C-alpha positions in Angstrom: 219.4 246.4 -36.9 216.6 245.1 -34.6 214.0 247.2 -33.8 211.1 246.5 -31.3 207.9 248.9 -30.1 205.1 248.6 -27.2 202.7 251.1 -26.7 200.5 250.9 -23.5 198.5 252.8 -21.7 199.8 254.6 -18.1 197.8 252.0 -15.9 200.7 251.0 -13.6 199.7 247.5 -13.7 201.3 248.0 -17.3 204.4 247.5 -15.9 205.0 244.1 -15.7 204.4 244.1 -19.5 206.6 246.2 -20.6 209.2 244.5 -18.4 208.6 241.5 -20.0 209.0 243.0 -23.3 211.8 244.7 -22.5 213.6 241.9 -20.9 212.6 239.5 -24.3 214.0 242.4 -26.4 217.9 242.4 -24.2 218.2 238.3 -24.6 219.5 239.0 -27.8 222.4 241.4 -26.8 225.6 240.6 -25.1 224.8 241.9 -21.8 225.6 241.0 -18.2 222.5 239.8 -16.0 223.5 242.7 -13.8 223.0 244.8 -17.1 219.8 244.0 -17.9 218.3 244.1 -14.6 219.7 247.3 -14.5 218.0 248.3 -17.8 214.8 247.2 -16.9 214.7 248.8 -13.7 215.9 252.0 -15.2 213.2 251.8 -18.0 210.8 250.7 -14.8 211.6 253.6 -12.8 211.6 256.2 -15.8 207.6 254.9 -16.7 206.7 255.4 -13.0 208.4 258.8 -13.4 206.5 259.4 -16.6 202.9 258.0 -14.8 203.6 260.4 -11.8 204.8 263.5 -13.1 203.7 263.8 -16.7 200.2 262.3 -16.3 199.2 263.1 -12.8 198.3 259.5 -12.2 195.9 259.4 -14.9 195.6 255.7 -15.9 194.3 256.0 -19.5 197.5 257.8 -20.9 199.7 256.5 -23.6 203.4 255.5 -23.1 205.2 254.4 -25.7 208.7 252.0 -25.1 210.5 251.8 -28.6 213.3 249.5 -28.8 216.9 249.8 -31.4 219.6 247.4 -31.3 222.4 248.4 -32.9 226.2 246.6 -33.1 227.5 249.3 -30.5 224.6 250.1 -28.3 221.2 249.2 -27.7 218.5 252.7 -27.7 215.6 252.8 -25.3 212.9 256.0 -26.3 210.3 256.6 -24.3 207.6 258.7 -25.3 204.6 260.4 -23.4 202.2 263.3 -24.1 202.0 264.5 -21.0 203.0 267.8 -19.5 206.5 268.2 -19.4 209.4 268.1 -16.8 210.9 270.9 -15.6 214.8 271.6 -16.1 215.7 271.4 -11.8 213.8 268.2 -11.6 215.9 266.4 -14.3 219.0 266.5 -11.5 219.2 264.2 -9.5 220.0 265.6 -5.7 222.9 264.8 -3.6 223.1 260.7 -2.5 223.8 262.5 0.9 220.1 264.4 1.8 217.5 261.5 3.4 214.4 262.6 2.3 211.7 260.7 -1.2 212.3 261.9 -4.4 215.4 261.8 -6.9 217.2 258.4 -6.4 215.2 257.4 -9.6 217.3 259.5 -11.6 220.4 258.6 -9.9 219.3 254.9 -10.6 218.5 255.3 -14.6 222.3 257.1 -14.9 223.6 254.3 -13.5 222.2 252.0 -16.0 222.2 254.0 -19.2 225.8 255.4 -20.6 223.6 258.4 -22.3 220.4 259.9 -21.1 218.8 262.4 -23.6 215.5 264.6 -22.7 213.9 265.6 -25.8 211.2 268.2 -25.1 208.5 267.8 -27.8 205.8 270.2 -28.8 203.3 267.7 -26.7 205.4 265.7 -24.1 208.6 264.0 -24.1 211.0 261.8 -25.4 213.4 260.3 -23.2 216.2 258.9 -24.9 218.7 255.8 -23.1 221.5 254.4 -24.3 223.4 251.4 -23.4 226.9 250.5 -24.7 227.7 246.9 -26.0 230.8 245.5 -24.9 
């Protein structure tokens, strides 16, 4: 099992660092280029949501990305210590409604086979799983 972890602050400029780290991790797995791109975009969107909603655009708050490669899947965990999302905000909106917001969740759901929000005593852990093969 392969594991790697990256910890970074909630400054938007750190998202490029996160994307490069994640791409490097995914290189060792039998994923199509399309799937790799969707995974990276999905995690980028999730980090953007953490910065925007959990941390209210504060740039000095911790985010941890843990990557775990198994024989049957890649599992990514994003951990924040900010404000927890309200349950109704975790549902994607209808696609025919034209207004900002909610499309990021559609992108995340398209990139991963399983998504779990784990509410911690402080903050949230988002667990994203992509099956291999």
